[in-house]
C-alpha positions as CSV (number, residue, x, y, z in Angstrom):
1,M,20.2,32.9,-4.9
2,D,23.8,32.8,-3.5
3,A,23.8,34.9,-0.4
4,R,27.2,35.7,0.9
5,T,28.6,37.8,3.9
6,E,32.0,39.3,3.4
7,I,34.4,38.9,6.4
8,S,37.7,40.4,6.7
9,L,40.3,38.4,8.6
10,R,43.8,39.3,9.6
11,F,46.4,36.4,9.8
12,T,50.0,36.3,11.1
13,P,52.6,35.4,8.5
14,Q,52.6,32.0,9.9
15,E,48.7,31.4,9.9
16,Q,48.8,32.7,6.2
17,A,51.5,30.2,5.4
18,G,49.4,27.4,7.1
19,L,46.3,28.5,5.2
20,T,48.1,28.7,1.9
21,A,49.5,25.0,2.5
22,L,46.2,23.8,3.6
23,A,44.7,25.0,0.2
24,A,47.6,23.5,-1.7
25,G,47.0,20.3,0.1
26,L,43.3,20.3,-0.5
27,R,43.9,21.0,-4.2
28,A,46.2,18.0,-4.5
29,V,43.9,15.8,-2.6
30,V,40.7,16.6,-4.5
31,E,42.4,17.6,-7.9
32,S,40.4,20.8,-8.1
33,D,41.3,24.2,-8.2
34,L,40.4,25.4,-4.6
35,T,41.0,28.8,-3.0
36,E,42.2,29.6,0.7
37,E,38.5,30.5,1.0
38,D,37.6,26.8,0.1
39,A,40.2,25.7,2.7
40,V,38.9,28.0,5.5
41,V,35.3,26.5,4.8
42,A,36.7,23.0,4.9
43,A,38.4,23.6,7.9
44,M,35.4,25.0,9.6
45,E,33.3,22.0,8.5
46,F,36.0,19.5,9.9
47,A,36.2,21.3,13.2
48,L,32.5,21.5,13.7
49,T,32.4,17.5,12.9
50,R,35.2,16.8,15.3
51,L,33.2,19.0,17.9
52,I,30.3,16.6,17.3
53,D,32.1,13.2,16.9
54,D,35.0,13.5,19.1
55,F,34.2,15.9,21.9
56,E,31.5,16.0,24.6
57,V,30.2,19.7,24.3
58,P,28.5,20.0,27.9
59,D,26.3,22.8,27.1
60,P,23.2,21.4,25.3
61,T,22.6,24.7,23.6
62,A,25.9,25.0,22.3
63,R,26.0,21.3,21.2
64,D,22.7,22.0,19.2
65,Q,24.2,24.9,17.6
66,V,27.4,23.2,16.5
67,Q,25.1,20.2,15.2
68,Q,22.7,22.6,13.2
69,A,25.7,24.8,11.8
70,R,27.4,21.8,10.5
71,D,24.3,20.2,9.1
72,E,23.2,23.7,7.5
73,L,26.9,23.9,6.0
74,R,26.6,20.4,4.4
75,A,23.1,21.0,3.1
76,H,24.1,24.1,1.3
77,W,27.6,23.0,0.4
78,I,28.6,25.2,-2.6
79,R,32.5,24.3,-2.4
80,G,32.4,21.1,-4.2
81,N,35.0,18.6,-3.0
82,A,36.6,21.0,-0.5
83,S,36.1,18.7,2.5
84,L,38.6,17.2,4.9
85,M,36.3,14.2,5.8
């Protein structure tokens, strides 16, 4: 079963242009038809990984939350090659 939650986001024109460019770049790298939604998820996975690998999150509860969210995201990855890793 594919459970999803719909979230509405508002972007400035500059943020929208960045998201469109990110999706275009990912499509070129992975040679697959990825959407802006895929790009957002890839960016989120990358940000969580950066928090784990490159930064010391001082609060142990927050650190555990970041690790668990990243692991869950990867364990249930439904967006194929849309990864920035």
